[in-house]
Structures are given as C-alpha cells and as structure tokens.
C-alpha positions in Angstrom: -10.4 25.2 31.5 -8.0 28.0 31.3 -5.1 26.8 32.7 -6.0 23.7 30.4 -5.8 26.3 27.6 -2.3 28.3 29.0 -0.7 25.2 29.2 -1.5 24.4 26.0 -0.3 27.4 24.7 2.6 26.8 26.5 3.4 23.6 24.4 2.2 25.6 21.8 4.9 28.3 22.3 7.9 26.2 23.4 8.7 24.8 19.6 9.4 28.7 18.9 11.9 28.0 21.7 15.4 27.1 21.2 15.0 27.2 17.6 18.0 25.6 16.5 16.8 22.1 18.5 13.9 22.2 17.2 15.0 22.3 13.8 17.8 19.6 14.2 15.2 17.5 16.1 12.0 18.2 13.1 15.3 17.5 11.0 15.2 13.7 12.2 12.1 13.0 13.3 10.8 14.1 9.2 14.4 12.0 7.5 13.5 8.8 10.1 9.7 8.9 9.5 10.2 9.1 5.5 12.3 6.1 5.2 10.5 4.3 7.3 7.7 5.6 4.7 9.2 4.8 2.2 9.9 1.8 2.5 6.3 1.1 3.4 6.0 2.4 0.9 7.9 -0.7 -1.1 6.1 -3.3 1.0 3.1 -1.6 0.3 2.7 -1.6 -3.6 5.1 -5.0 -3.9 2.4 -6.4 -1.4 -0.3 -4.9 -4.7 1.7 -6.0 -7.2 1.7 -9.9 -6.1 -1.9 -9.6 -4.7 -2.8 -8.5 -8.4 -1.1 -11.2 -10.2 -1.2 -13.9 -8.1 -4.5 -14.1 -5.9 -6.2 -15.1 -9.6 -6.0 -17.3 -12.6 -7.0 -17.4 -16.0 -8.2 -19.4 -18.8 -7.9 -18.8 -22.5 -10.7 -20.0 -24.3 -10.3 -20.4 -27.9 -13.9 -21.2 -29.9 -13.6 -23.4 -33.5 -13.4 -21.7 -36.8 -16.9 -21.4 -37.9 -19.1 -21.3 -34.7 -22.3 -19.4 -35.2 -20.8 -16.1 -33.4 -25.3 -15.8 -32.1 -24.3 -18.8 -29.7 -20.1 -17.8 -28.5 -21.5 -14.2 -27.9 -24.7 -16.0 -25.8 -22.5 -18.0 -24.2 -20.0 -15.1 -23.6 -23.2 -13.5 -21.3 -23.6 -16.6 -19.3 -20.0 -16.3 -17.9 -20.2 -13.1 -17.0 -22.9 -14.5 -14.8 -20.9 -16.8 -12.7 -18.7 -15.6 -9.9 -15.9 -14.1 -11.8 -13.4 -11.0 -11.6 -14.2 -10.4 -15.7 -14.4 -11.9 -18.9 -12.3 -10.2 -21.6 -14.2 -11.4 -25.2 -12.3 -10.7 -28.5 -14.2 -11.5 -31.7 -11.5 -12.4 -34.6 -11.6 -9.2 -36.3 -10.5 -7.7 -32.7 -8.2 -10.3 -31.6 -6.6 -9.9 -35.5 -6.3 -6.6 -35.0 -5.3 -6.5 -30.7 -2.1 -9.3 -32.7 -0.8 -6.9 -35.3 -0.7 -4.2 -32.7 1.4 -5.7 -30.6 3.1 -6.3 -33.7 6.6 -4.2 -34.9 6.0 -2.0 -38.5 2.0 -3.1 -39.4 3.7 -6.4 -39.6 0.1 -8.8 -41.4 -0.3 -12.0 -39.4 -3.1 -13.2 -42.6 -0.9 -12.3 -45.4 -2.0 -11.2 -48.4 -5.2 -12.5 -48.6 -6.2 -10.9 -45.9 -7.5 -14.4 -44.3 -8.3 -14.1 -40.7 -7.4 -17.2 -39.4 -7.9 -16.4 -35.2 -11.3 -18.2 -34.3 -13.6 -16.5 -31.1 -11.8 -15.8 -28.4 -12.1 -15.3 -24.5 -10.0 -14.4 -21.1 -11.7 -16.1 -17.8 -10.1 -14.4 -14.8 -11.6 -15.7 -11.5 -10.0 -15.3 -8.1 -8.4 -18.2 -6.4 -8.3 -16.7 -3.0 -10.7 -19.0 -0.6 -10.8 -22.7 0.9 -13.1 -23.8 -2.4 -10.6 -21.9 -5.2 -9.5 -25.9 -6.1 -13.1 -26.7 -6.6 -14.7 -23.8 -7.9 -11.4 -23.7 -10.9 -12.3 -27.3 -12.1 -15.8 -26.7 -11.9 -15.2 -23.1 -14.4 -13.3 -26.0 -17.0 -15.7 -28.0 -16.8 -18.6 -25.6 -17.6 -16.7 -23.9 -20.7 -15.4 -26.9 -22.2 -18.7 -28.2 -22.1 -20.4 -25.6 -24.7 -20.8 -26.1 -27.6 -18.1 -25.1 -30.0 -15.0 -24.8 -27.9 -12.6 -26.0 -29.0 -10.0 -25.7 -26.1 -8.9 -24.1 -22.4 -5.1 -22.9 -22.0 -4.3 -22.7 -19.1 -0.8 -22.9 -16.3 -1.7 -25.6 -14.2 1.2 -24.5 -11.9 -0.8 -21.4 -11.5 -3.2 -21.9 -9.2 0.1 -23.4 -6.6 2.5 -20.4 -6.7 -0.5 -18.2 -6.5 -2.2 -19.7 -2.8 2.2 -19.9 -2.2 2.9 -16.1 -2.9 -0.6 -15.3 -1.3 0.6 -17.6 2.2 3.5 -15.4 1.8 2.6 -12.4 1.5 -0.1 -12.1 4.4 2.6 -14.4 6.6 5.2 -11.1 6.3 3.7 -8.1 5.3 2.3 -7.0 8.3 4.7 -8.7 11.1 7.6 -6.7 8.3 5.1 -3.4 8.6 5.1 -4.1 12.6 8.7 -4.2 12.6 9.7 -1.0 10.9 7.0 1.1 12.7 8.6 -0.5 16.1 12.0 0.9 14.6 11.1 4.5 13.6 9.0 4.5 17.0 11.9 3.9 18.8 14.4 6.4 16.9 11.8 9.1 16.7 11.3 8.7 20.8 14.7 8.8 21.6 15.4 12.0 19.3 12.5 13.4 21.4 13.3 12.6 25.1 17.0 14.1 24.4 15.8 17.3 22.6 13.5 17.5 25.9 15.9 17.4 28.1 17.9 20.1 27.2 14.7 21.7 29.5 16.1 20.0 32.3 16.9 23.5 34.1 13.5 24.6 34.2 11.4 21.7 34.1 13.8 21.2 38.1 12.8 25.1 38.8 8.8 24.3 38.4 9.2 21.5 40.7 11.5 23.5 43.3 8.6 25.8 42.8 5.9 23.1 43.8 4.2 23.2 40.1 2.2 20.1 40.0 3.5 16.6 37.5 0.3 17.1 35.3 1.4 21.5 35.4 4.9 20.6 34.0 4.6 17.3 32.0 0.5 18.8 29.8 3.0 21.1 28.0 5.6 18.5 27.1 2.9 16.7 25.7 1.3 19.1 23.7 5.2 19.4 22.4 6.3 15.9 21.2 2.4 15.7 19.8 3.3 18.1 17.8 6.6 17.8 17.0 5.8 14.4 16.1 2.9 15.7 13.6 4.7 17.9 12.7 8.0 15.7 11.8 5.5 12.6 9.9 3.0 15.3 8.2 6.3 16.8 6.4 7.1 13.2 5.6 4.1 11.8 4.3 4.5 15.3 1.8 7.7 14.1 0.3 6.8 10.7 0.2 3.8 12.1 -2.1 5.9 14.4 -4.2 8.3 11.0 -4.9 4.8 9.1 -5.8 4.2 11.9 -8.1 7.6 11.4 -9.9 8.4 8.1 -9.8 4.2 6.7 -9.8 4.4 5.7 -13.9 8.3 5.1 -13.7 7.5 1.1 -14.2 4.0 2.2 -16.4 5.2 0.3 -19.6 4.8 -2.8 -21.6 4.2 -5.7 -20.7 5.7 -4.8 -16.9 2.7 -2.1 -17.0 3.0 -1.9 -13.1 1.8 2.5 -11.7 3.2 2.8 -8.5 0.7 3.6 -5.9 -0.3 6.1 -2.9 -0.9 5.3 0.4 -4.5 5.0 1.2 -6.3 8.1 3.6 -6.8 5.7 6.9 -2.8 3.9 6.1 -1.4 8.2 5.9 -3.6 8.9 9.6 -2.5 5.6 10.8 1.2 6.9 10.4 0.6 10.1 11.5 -1.2 9.3 14.5 1.9 6.5 15.7 4.0 9.4 15.2 1.8 11.4 16.8 1.3 9.2 19.5 5.3 7.9 20.2 5.9 12.4 20.5 3.6 12.3 23.6 5.2 9.0 24.7 8.8 10.2 24.6 7.5 13.7 26.1 6.1 11.6 29.1 8.8 9.6 29.7 11.5 12.8 29.8 9.1 14.4 32.2 9.0 10.8 34.9 12.9 10.5 34.2 13.5 14.4 35.1 11.2 13.6 37.9 13.0 10.1 39.0 16.3 12.4 38.4 15.0 15.0 41.1 14.8 12.8 43.6 
C-alpha cells in the first residue's frame, strides 16, 4: 500500500515537471474537449427542441357561443382525466385578453360595442410516442367531438406523420453522432497525451535498465494521464458552462421561445469519465511502446 501511494504521488508530481509541455498538453486537451462539448451541446439542444415540438399533437377545441359555462368546465375536467400531456383552457374573457396582448397598440378586436366574439376554447396536447399513437389520437378526437356544445376541433392532420418522421430521424442520428464525436475526441486527446508521454522516453528507459517492473513504470504514467484527461475535461466543462450562461436566453423570444439547456449531471460525468479513460489508455499505450521499442 505504501508503494502504491508513492507511485500515485509520483504520478501527481509528474504534472509539475517540464511545465511548458504540461501547459501545452492541457491546453490542447481542453481545446479539443471544448469543441467536442460545444458540438454535443448544440446537438443535445436540437434534439430537445425537436422532441418538445414534434412528439406531441394538439387539438384546438371551440365551443358554440352561448354554451353553459358550468357544462364546459365539467368537460374540461373530464379531458384532464384522460391520457393527455396538458389541457390549456380559455374562457371568452381570457381568450380576448390573450388576443389583445398579442396585438400592437392595445388593439380591441371586440370593437366599440365591447361585445366579446370569442367562445370557450381549450388546447389539448397529447403524446404521439408509442405504438398506439394513431388509435389514441383518433379516440381523443372522437370523444371531444361528442361533447355537447363543441362546435369544431382544429388540428393539423399532417402533424402526426411529420412528428413520427422527425422522431425517427433524431433517434437514428442523435446517438450515432454522439458516438462519432466521442471517438474523434478520444483519438485526438489520446494522441496529444501520448506525444506528451513520449517526452519522458529517457526516464522510462533508465527505469527499465535498472530493473524496474512494468507496473512500477506504468502506474505513475497512468495517474498522470488520468489527471490530464480529467483536468482538461473539467476546464472544458467550465468553459461550456460559461458559454451556456451567456447564451441560454439568446433564442428565448417570441415566437421562438427556445431556452438553451445545459447537459444534465449524468452527461457531464460521462464526458469526464470518457476523457479520464482516454488519458489512462493513452498513457498505457505510451508505456507499452517504450517497452517494445527498447526490446
């Protein structure tokens, strides 16, 4: 255990040797990791936006003028009990207020007489995921149309096919692109760290000549590589978070209303774990090459 601790400390102290080489290596790892993380962040938010806008269908329900308000509210409560994502309801007064807020200059669509022409309205949203999406959509539509007082139900009949197409595209492209980007990042980072380890060629050869075991030689290298990968990845995550804080509300305006989200913790941990593993692997291969070259 004492030898293990000494080797771990030796790996940590390696970061302080040949400081300029370590600075350049860490900068290269951080830069490559940052670019990869920025691409993944854009891809992550694109996928979130597609899922938020394309994996559901909305029915706009209009009731006839003069329908009993209590009856409409009972029907709203019944719709809420169904398998739906949300139900947004508007009384005639709320619908008029929302319409006036959307008009410039306080425009009054009701005219001088102050008569409200708008009916009771509801926006019913439900998920299109799952194998029974078509049947569920048809069932919800049929049940809504059977309500007394419902005048019409508006929806886009092409939205379902478009949503399914988008979901197939994103699910078929999202994860392969993430895997490809992580592979490219791993290769670049591994090559950078490996080149840095090669600078210690003479030290490794001397240790081999005096009879040091392979584990004694390689373990400090593995610790150094792991710390370089973890350190570069951590700096990249900090930079990505700073960029996110500056840009998170960049697209949050009407009619877009898109807020840029940051990676969830599990994604960040996975990103750092991959870079740490790459650092360990590149150091291991560098040590193996030096051993093979001596032979």
